[in-house]
C-alpha positions as CSV (number, residue, x, y, z in Angstrom):
1,M,11.3,18.8,3.6
2,R,13.0,19.2,0.2
3,V,10.1,18.8,-2.5
4,F,10.9,16.4,-4.8
5,L,8.9,17.1,-7.8
6,V,10.4,19.3,-10.4
7,Y,8.6,19.1,-13.7
8,V,10.6,19.3,-16.8
9,N,9.3,23.0,-19.4
10,F,6.5,21.3,-20.2
11,S,6.4,23.9,-23.8
12,C,9.8,21.9,-24.2
13,L,8.2,18.6,-23.9
14,L,5.3,19.6,-26.3
15,A,7.8,20.7,-28.5
16,F,9.6,17.2,-28.5
17,V,6.6,15.4,-29.0
18,A,5.6,17.8,-31.7
19,A,9.0,17.3,-33.5
20,G,8.3,13.3,-33.4
21,T,10.8,12.8,-30.2
22,I,8.6,11.7,-27.0
23,A,10.3,13.5,-23.9
24,T,11.6,10.4,-21.5
25,A,12.6,12.9,-18.5
26,P,10.8,11.4,-15.6
27,F,8.8,14.0,-13.6
28,S,10.6,13.9,-10.3
29,T,14.4,15.1,-11.0
30,A,15.8,15.4,-7.4
31,A,15.7,11.6,-7.2
32,P,18.3,9.8,-5.1
33,H,21.7,8.6,-6.5
34,A,21.4,4.8,-6.1
35,D,25.2,4.8,-5.3
36,T,24.8,7.2,-2.6
37,V,21.8,5.5,-1.1
38,A,24.0,2.5,0.8
39,T,25.1,5.4,3.7
40,A,22.3,8.5,2.8
41,W,19.5,6.5,4.2
42,R,20.8,6.4,7.6
43,E,20.7,10.1,8.0
44,E,17.0,10.4,7.0
45,I,14.9,7.2,8.6
46,P,12.9,8.2,11.2
47,L,13.9,6.6,14.4
48,P,11.8,4.8,16.5
49,V,11.9,5.1,20.3
50,Y,10.5,2.1,21.7
51,P,11.4,-0.7,24.6
52,D,12.1,-3.8,22.7
53,A,15.4,-3.2,20.7
54,E,15.0,-6.0,19.0
55,L,12.1,-4.4,17.3
56,V,14.4,-1.5,16.4
57,D,16.9,-3.2,15.1
58,L,14.6,-5.5,12.8
59,Y,13.3,-2.0,11.6
60,K,16.8,-0.6,10.9
61,K,17.8,-4.0,9.0
62,T,14.8,-3.5,7.1
63,W,15.8,-0.2,5.6
64,E,19.1,-1.7,5.0
65,I,17.8,-4.3,2.8
66,A,15.7,-2.3,0.8
67,A,18.4,0.4,0.6
68,E,20.1,-2.4,-1.6
69,R,16.8,-2.5,-3.6
70,V,16.8,1.1,-4.9
71,R,18.9,0.7,-8.3
72,K,20.1,2.4,-11.0
73,G,18.1,1.5,-14.1
74,P,19.4,0.9,-17.8
75,E,19.6,3.8,-20.0
76,G,16.0,5.5,-21.2
77,L,14.7,4.0,-18.0
78,P,12.3,7.1,-17.0
79,A,12.6,7.0,-13.1
80,S,16.3,6.1,-12.7
81,P,17.1,5.1,-9.5
82,Y,13.9,3.4,-8.8
83,L,12.4,0.8,-6.6
84,D,12.9,-2.9,-7.2
85,E,11.0,-5.5,-6.0
86,N,13.5,-8.4,-5.8
87,C,11.6,-10.7,-8.4
88,Y,12.5,-10.4,-12.0
89,E,15.9,-8.4,-13.6
90,T,13.8,-7.3,-17.1
91,D,10.5,-6.7,-15.5
92,V,8.4,-4.0,-12.6
93,W,5.6,-4.5,-11.1
94,I,2.4,-2.4,-10.5
95,W,1.3,-4.0,-7.4
96,D,4.9,-4.3,-6.0
97,T,5.8,-1.0,-6.5
98,C,2.7,0.6,-5.4
99,F,3.2,-1.0,-1.9
100,M,7.0,-0.2,-1.9
101,A,5.9,3.6,-2.6
102,L,3.9,3.3,1.0
103,F,7.5,2.6,3.2
104,S,9.2,4.6,1.2
105,K,7.7,7.9,2.0
106,Y,9.2,8.2,5.7
107,A,12.5,8.4,4.0
108,P,11.9,10.3,0.1
109,K,15.2,12.0,-0.2
110,S,16.7,8.0,-0.6
111,F,14.2,5.8,-1.6
112,P,12.0,6.9,-4.7
113,G,8.7,5.3,-4.0
114,K,6.3,8.0,-5.7
115,E,9.1,8.2,-8.4
116,S,9.1,4.5,-9.7
117,L,5.3,5.1,-10.9
118,D,6.6,7.1,-13.5
119,N,8.0,3.5,-15.1
120,F,4.4,2.8,-15.6
121,Y,2.8,6.1,-16.4
122,F,5.2,6.9,-19.2
123,P,4.5,3.7,-21.2
124,M,1.2,3.3,-20.8
125,Y,0.1,6.4,-21.1
126,R,2.8,9.0,-23.0
127,G,4.0,5.8,-25.5
128,V,7.8,6.0,-24.0
129,S,9.6,3.3,-24.9
130,T,11.3,2.0,-21.8
131,P,14.1,-0.6,-21.5
132,L,11.8,-2.6,-18.2
133,R,8.7,-4.0,-18.9
134,I,5.4,-3.6,-17.0
135,H,5.4,-7.0,-15.7
136,M,1.4,-7.2,-16.0
137,R,-0.6,-3.8,-17.2
138,D,-3.7,-5.7,-15.4
139,N,-2.0,-5.9,-12.0
140,P,-4.6,-3.9,-9.6
141,P,-5.3,-0.5,-9.9
142,L,-3.8,0.9,-6.7
143,F,-1.6,4.3,-8.6
144,A,-4.6,6.8,-7.3
145,W,-4.5,5.4,-3.8
146,L,-0.5,6.0,-3.4
147,E,-0.7,9.6,-5.3
148,W,-3.2,10.4,-2.6
149,E,-1.1,8.6,0.3
150,N,1.8,10.3,-1.0
151,Y,0.1,13.4,-1.3
152,R,-1.1,13.7,2.4
153,F,2.2,12.4,3.8
154,S,4.4,15.3,1.4
155,G,1.9,17.9,0.7
156,D,3.3,17.8,-2.6
157,K,0.6,19.7,-4.5
158,A,3.3,20.1,-8.0
159,R,3.1,16.3,-8.1
160,V,-0.7,16.0,-8.0
161,E,-1.1,19.0,-10.7
162,G,1.6,16.7,-12.9
163,V,0.2,13.5,-12.8
164,L,-3.9,14.4,-12.4
165,L,-4.5,17.8,-14.1
166,R,-1.3,18.1,-16.9
167,E,-1.5,14.1,-17.6
168,Q,-4.5,13.0,-16.4
169,F,-2.2,9.8,-15.6
170,L,-4.9,8.6,-12.8
171,Q,-7.9,9.3,-14.9
172,R,-6.8,7.4,-18.0
173,H,-5.5,4.2,-16.0
174,F,-9.0,4.2,-14.4
175,R,-11.1,4.4,-17.8
176,W,-8.2,2.0,-19.3
177,F,-9.4,-0.8,-16.6
178,N,-12.5,-0.4,-17.2
179,T,-12.0,-1.5,-20.8
180,A,-9.1,-3.4,-20.4
181,P,-9.2,-5.0,-24.1
182,K,-8.4,-9.0,-23.0
183,G,-6.1,-10.5,-24.7
184,E,-4.3,-7.8,-26.0
185,R,-0.2,-7.4,-25.9
186,A,1.6,-4.1,-26.1
187,P,5.6,-4.0,-26.4
188,Y,6.3,-2.4,-23.0
189,S,4.4,-5.6,-21.3
190,S,5.6,-9.0,-20.8
191,N,1.8,-10.5,-20.6
192,P,-1.4,-10.1,-22.1
193,V,-4.4,-8.3,-20.4
194,Y,-5.9,-10.9,-18.8
195,L,-8.5,-8.5,-16.8
196,G,-12.0,-8.6,-18.6
197,A,-14.7,-6.2,-18.2
198,A,-18.6,-7.6,-17.9
199,G,-20.7,-4.5,-18.4
200,K,-21.1,-2.7,-15.2
201,D,-21.1,-5.8,-12.9
202,G,-17.5,-5.6,-12.3
203,F,-14.5,-8.1,-13.8
204,T,-13.1,-11.3,-14.7
205,W,-9.5,-11.4,-13.5
206,T,-6.7,-13.9,-13.1
207,G,-4.8,-15.3,-9.9
208,R,-1.5,-13.9,-11.3
209,A,-3.0,-10.7,-12.7
210,S,-4.7,-9.8,-9.5
211,G,-1.7,-10.4,-7.7
212,M,-3.1,-13.9,-6.2
213,D,-1.2,-16.1,-7.8
214,N,-2.2,-19.8,-7.1
215,T,-5.6,-18.3,-5.1
216,P,-8.4,-21.0,-5.2
217,R,-10.9,-18.1,-6.3
218,G,-13.7,-19.4,-8.6
219,R,-13.1,-23.3,-7.9
220,D,-16.7,-23.7,-7.3
221,S,-17.6,-21.5,-10.4
222,G,-15.1,-23.3,-13.2
223,G,-12.5,-21.2,-12.9
224,Y,-11.1,-17.5,-12.6
225,D,-12.7,-16.7,-15.8
226,R,-16.5,-17.7,-14.4
227,I,-16.0,-15.3,-11.8
228,L,-16.3,-11.2,-10.9
229,W,-13.6,-10.5,-8.9
230,V,-14.3,-8.7,-5.5
231,D,-11.2,-6.6,-5.1
232,A,-11.0,-5.5,-8.8
233,I,-14.5,-3.5,-8.6
234,S,-13.4,-2.1,-5.0
235,Q,-10.1,-1.5,-6.7
236,Q,-11.9,1.0,-9.0
237,A,-14.1,2.3,-6.1
238,L,-11.0,3.3,-4.2
239,A,-9.1,4.8,-6.5
240,A,-12.3,6.7,-8.2
241,R,-12.8,7.7,-3.9
242,C,-9.0,9.1,-4.3
243,I,-9.2,11.0,-7.5
244,S,-12.3,12.8,-5.8
245,S,-9.7,13.6,-2.9
246,L,-7.3,14.7,-5.1
247,Y,-9.4,16.9,-7.2
248,S,-10.9,18.6,-3.5
249,S,-7.1,19.1,-2.5
250,L,-6.7,21.4,-5.6
251,G,-9.7,22.7,-5.1
252,K,-11.6,21.6,-8.2
253,K,-15.0,21.2,-6.7
254,E,-16.9,20.1,-9.7
255,E,-14.4,17.3,-11.1
256,A,-14.4,16.4,-7.4
257,R,-18.3,15.4,-7.0
258,E,-18.1,14.1,-10.6
259,W,-15.5,11.2,-9.4
260,E,-17.4,11.2,-6.1
261,G,-20.7,10.3,-8.1
262,E,-18.2,7.5,-10.1
263,Y,-17.3,6.4,-6.1
264,K,-20.7,6.1,-5.1
265,G,-22.1,4.3,-8.2
266,L,-19.2,1.4,-7.7
267,V,-19.9,1.4,-3.8
268,R,-23.9,0.7,-4.9
269,K,-22.9,-2.2,-7.0
270,I,-20.2,-3.7,-4.8
271,N,-23.1,-3.7,-2.2
272,E,-25.9,-4.9,-4.6
273,L,-23.7,-8.0,-6.0
274,Y,-20.8,-8.6,-3.9
275,W,-22.6,-8.5,-0.5
276,D,-24.0,-11.7,1.1
277,E,-25.8,-11.1,3.6
278,E,-25.8,-14.8,5.1
279,D,-22.4,-15.5,5.4
280,G,-22.2,-11.7,6.5
281,F,-18.9,-11.7,3.8
282,Y,-18.2,-9.8,0.7
283,Y,-17.7,-12.7,-2.1
284,D,-16.5,-13.4,-6.0
285,V,-19.8,-13.8,-7.4
286,D,-20.5,-16.3,-10.4
287,V,-20.8,-14.8,-14.0
288,V,-23.5,-16.3,-14.9
289,T,-25.9,-17.1,-11.9
290,K,-24.7,-14.1,-10.1
291,K,-24.4,-16.3,-6.9
292,P,-21.3,-16.1,-4.2
293,C,-18.5,-18.2,-4.6
294,R,-18.2,-19.0,-1.4
295,V,-14.3,-18.6,-1.1
296,K,-13.7,-16.9,1.6
297,T,-10.0,-14.4,1.0
298,I,-8.4,-11.7,2.1
299,A,-9.3,-10.0,-1.1
300,S,-12.9,-9.7,0.4
301,F,-11.6,-6.8,2.5
302,W,-10.7,-4.4,0.1
303,P,-14.4,-3.0,-0.3
304,L,-13.9,-2.2,3.6
305,F,-10.8,-0.2,3.0
306,A,-12.4,1.2,0.0
307,G,-15.0,2.7,2.4
308,A,-17.8,0.7,0.8
309,A,-19.2,-1.1,4.2
310,S,-22.1,-0.2,6.2
311,P,-21.1,0.1,10.0
312,E,-23.0,-2.9,10.1
313,Q,-21.0,-4.8,7.2
314,A,-18.2,-4.0,8.8
315,A,-18.8,-5.7,12.2
316,R,-20.1,-8.7,10.1
317,M,-16.9,-9.0,8.2
318,V,-14.7,-8.2,12.0
319,E,-16.8,-11.5,13.0
320,H,-14.2,-13.3,10.7
321,V,-11.4,-11.5,11.8
322,R,-12.1,-12.6,15.2
323,K,-12.4,-16.0,14.4
324,A,-9.2,-18.6,14.7
325,N,-10.5,-20.6,11.9
326,G,-11.1,-17.3,9.8
327,F,-8.3,-14.4,9.7
328,G,-7.4,-14.1,13.0
329,G,-5.5,-16.7,15.4
330,E,-1.5,-16.0,16.7
331,F,-0.4,-16.0,12.9
332,P,-3.8,-13.4,11.8
333,W,-4.4,-12.3,8.2
334,P,-3.5,-15.5,6.0
335,S,-4.8,-14.9,2.3
336,L,-7.5,-17.7,2.6
337,A,-9.5,-18.7,5.7
338,R,-8.8,-21.3,7.7
339,S,-11.8,-23.2,7.2
340,D,-11.6,-23.5,3.5
341,R,-10.9,-27.0,2.5
342,D,-7.7,-25.7,0.3
343,F,-5.9,-24.1,3.0
344,D,-2.0,-25.2,3.3
345,E,-2.2,-25.2,7.3
346,E,1.7,-25.8,7.7
347,T,3.4,-23.6,4.5
348,G,0.7,-21.7,3.1
349,N,2.2,-22.8,0.1
350,Y,1.9,-19.3,-1.2
351,W,-1.6,-17.7,-2.0
352,R,-3.3,-20.6,0.0
353,G,-2.9,-19.1,3.5
354,A,0.5,-17.3,3.5
355,V,0.5,-14.2,5.2
356,W,1.0,-11.8,2.6
357,L,2.5,-8.0,4.0
358,P,0.8,-5.9,1.6
359,T,-2.8,-7.7,1.8
360,A,-2.2,-7.6,6.0
361,Y,-1.5,-3.8,5.9
362,M,-4.4,-3.2,3.8
363,A,-7.0,-5.2,6.0
364,T,-5.4,-3.5,9.1
365,K,-6.0,-0.3,7.7
366,A,-9.4,-1.4,6.9
367,L,-10.2,-2.0,10.6
368,E,-8.7,1.5,11.6
369,D,-10.8,3.2,9.2
370,Y,-14.2,1.4,10.7
371,G,-13.0,1.8,14.2
372,Y,-11.3,-1.4,15.2
373,A,-8.5,0.4,16.2
374,D,-7.3,-1.8,19.1
375,L,-7.8,-5.0,17.5
376,A,-6.0,-3.6,14.0
377,D,-3.2,-2.7,16.4
378,E,-3.2,-6.1,17.9
379,L,-2.8,-8.2,14.6
380,A,-0.5,-5.7,13.6
381,E,1.6,-6.8,16.2
382,K,1.1,-10.3,15.9
383,V,2.4,-9.8,11.9
384,L,5.6,-8.0,13.2
385,M,6.4,-10.3,15.5
386,Q,6.1,-13.3,13.3
387,Q,8.3,-11.3,11.1
388,L,11.2,-11.0,14.3
389,R,10.8,-14.3,15.2
390,T,11.4,-15.3,11.7
391,Y,14.4,-13.0,11.1
392,H,16.0,-14.6,14.5
393,E,14.8,-18.8,13.9
394,V,15.5,-19.4,10.0
395,V,18.8,-19.0,8.3
396,P,19.3,-16.7,6.3
397,H,18.7,-14.0,8.8
398,T,16.4,-11.7,6.4
399,I,13.1,-10.9,5.4
400,W,10.5,-13.0,3.6
401,E,8.4,-12.8,0.9
402,C,5.6,-14.1,2.7
403,Y,5.1,-15.9,5.9
404,S,3.7,-19.4,7.1
405,P,0.3,-19.1,8.7
406,S,1.3,-21.6,11.6
407,A,5.1,-21.1,12.2
408,N,7.5,-18.6,12.6
409,R,9.1,-19.5,9.0
410,P,8.5,-18.7,5.2
411,S,5.6,-19.7,2.9
412,V,6.8,-21.7,-0.1
413,E,5.9,-21.1,-3.8
414,H,6.5,-24.6,-5.7
415,G,7.4,-26.4,-3.0
416,R,10.4,-24.2,-2.7
417,R,10.8,-21.8,-0.1
418,V,10.0,-18.2,-1.4
419,R,12.2,-15.0,-1.9
420,Q,14.6,-13.8,0.4
421,D,15.5,-10.1,1.3
422,F,11.8,-9.2,0.3
423,C,12.1,-5.5,1.1
424,G,9.8,-5.2,-1.5
425,W,6.7,-5.1,0.5
426,S,7.6,-7.2,3.1
427,A,8.9,-4.1,4.9
428,L,5.7,-2.6,5.3
429,G,5.7,-4.7,8.3
430,P,8.7,-3.8,10.0
431,I,8.7,-0.4,9.1
432,S,4.8,1.0,8.0
433,L,2.9,-1.1,10.9
434,F,5.8,-0.4,13.5
435,I,5.2,3.1,12.9
436,E,1.7,3.2,12.4
437,N,0.0,0.5,14.9
438,V,2.9,-0.7,17.0
439,L,4.3,3.4,17.9
440,G,0.7,4.2,17.3
441,F,1.5,7.1,14.8
442,H,-1.5,5.9,12.7
443,E,-2.0,9.3,10.6
444,I,0.2,12.0,9.5
445,S,-1.0,14.6,7.4
446,A,1.2,17.2,5.6
447,E,-2.1,18.7,3.9
448,Q,-3.5,19.3,7.7
449,R,0.1,19.8,9.3
450,Q,-0.9,17.6,12.0
451,V,0.1,14.1,13.7
452,R,-2.7,11.9,15.1
453,W,-1.0,9.7,18.2
454,R,-3.0,6.3,19.8
455,L,-0.8,6.4,22.7
456,R,-0.1,3.4,24.7
457,P,1.1,4.4,28.3
458,E,1.3,0.9,29.4
459,K,4.2,0.3,26.7
460,G,6.3,2.8,28.5
461,R,8.8,5.1,27.6
462,H,8.8,5.2,23.3
463,G,8.0,7.6,20.3
464,I,9.7,8.4,17.5
465,R,12.2,11.0,16.4
466,R,13.3,12.9,13.0
467,L,9.9,12.1,11.6
468,T,9.4,14.3,8.6
469,F,6.2,15.1,6.6
470,G,5.9,18.2,4.5
471,P,7.6,20.7,6.1
472,V,7.7,19.2,9.6
473,T,10.6,17.7,11.2
474,T,9.9,16.4,14.8
475,D,10.4,14.1,18.0
476,I,7.5,12.9,20.0
477,V,8.8,10.9,22.8
478,F,6.9,9.9,25.9
479,D,8.5,9.7,28.8
480,G,6.6,6.2,30.0
481,K,4.9,8.7,33.0
482,K,2.8,11.4,32.5
483,S,4.3,13.5,29.7
484,I,5.7,14.1,26.3
485,T,8.4,15.9,25.1
486,V,8.0,17.2,21.3
487,R,10.6,19.2,19.4
488,S,10.1,20.6,16.0
489,N,11.2,23.0,13.6
490,V,7.7,24.3,12.2
491,P,3.9,24.6,14.5
492,Y,1.8,21.8,13.9
493,T,-0.9,20.1,15.5
494,L,-0.5,16.7,17.4
495,Y,-3.6,14.8,18.5
496,V,-2.5,12.2,21.6
497,N,-5.6,9.9,21.6
498,D,-8.0,12.6,20.1
499,V,-6.9,15.6,22.6
500,S,-5.3,18.5,20.4
501,Y,-1.8,20.0,21.4
502,S,-0.7,23.2,19.4
503,V,3.1,21.6,19.1
504,P,5.6,25.3,18.7
505,E,8.6,25.6,17.1
506,G,11.3,24.7,19.3
507,E,11.1,22.2,22.5
508,S,8.2,21.8,24.4
509,V,6.9,19.0,27.0
510,I,3.4,18.4,27.0
511,S,2.0,16.9,30.1
512,L,-0.8,14.4,30.1
513,P,-3.9,14.6,32.5
514,S,-3.4,11.0,33.2
515,A,-1.4,8.4,32.0
């Protein structure tokens, strides 16, 4: 796999700064050309092997729509081309771009996922003037998570050295989020800061800044500014954990321990303040009384995704997932529990029940992390099948911003159907959930040069071709009976249902003990 990150000469950059001109060259100078992506992606994407041809077709259609969102930016944009989320022509969104970087890692030559993050780093932490505004700079603090995920998949240490060691973008954003000056405006942002720190107890926020625009959170405490948001502190914990892991990957043990300590302190606070033992649920809490604000939303799964829950707490959270009036049922992962009085059964009314792919993806991975792989895969397949059926049943035939919690149709925003061609983060379903949870390739690591596969023999012949991570390009196909054919350009380790097999260069066949 070609390494994407090629740094500009750092001494030259310092010279530019000293001269009063801040360089605007992006970290990744080998980014794709927007005018070639329309066809080049077809030769790069992994190729699923699966009995349901309609899901394979939807996978390819999703990449096709996503290719249309690779945009050549206006002159002066740090990273161009970039991934456009299909909201506003003038703005870019932290929340959307981070989730788009998750699926784009499977075809990084054509889809500049991690490169698009530079369009936030440069104006925020280098003072670079850019032509596209950051819609909300206090959107969820997910940069460190995305850099960690992309490092694990690509093994690109050069980028880690840049964003973590040289520029310290991730640490600076973590600290900025902790002390964000509420109400402050910046020339590069379309909105003031809505986030408010509440000492060491957490943060006040708003629906739009959190990404959950019209969520009823804070309803029983008097409004958004009257609660501490469980996702904000959990996402900061996740950031600290990922920064620690990135330091470890570079052999920086002392720094890794420091950030691990930061992470553990946040975990203690999450469990002391945001866990409700009575309901077995993580809630937002009232700023004054510190009592739970009992509005169950999918945001409460961020503590699990951050690894903050004990196994016992995770088990109780999973109870709410299994309930049809909670977050399960035929159309799982609604953004608001079905038992809530503000839940909109018919349409989901945006964040009052709609199924959103970014939060469904996050919650699915949280279940996996705590050992609920079967449930995670079952719910992921339901989400994907809703996208497939909506694609066929609704005109235009496309991928939507979010979906109804009760039918195969898109949700609504202000009474109007939500945005179409949303690839965009909704590509996480037909691409990432398909590869990781339906096909079962749930962990792929260039750092460790290994693939972990939850093989489901009952699915018949299935697998993947042209999967590329780090230096590895491989085909892995189960014949539906008792053997797996593997081709690879370099050796790596394949785990099949936790049994390890050494894959050599070239073609080999793995005979399974039982299938």
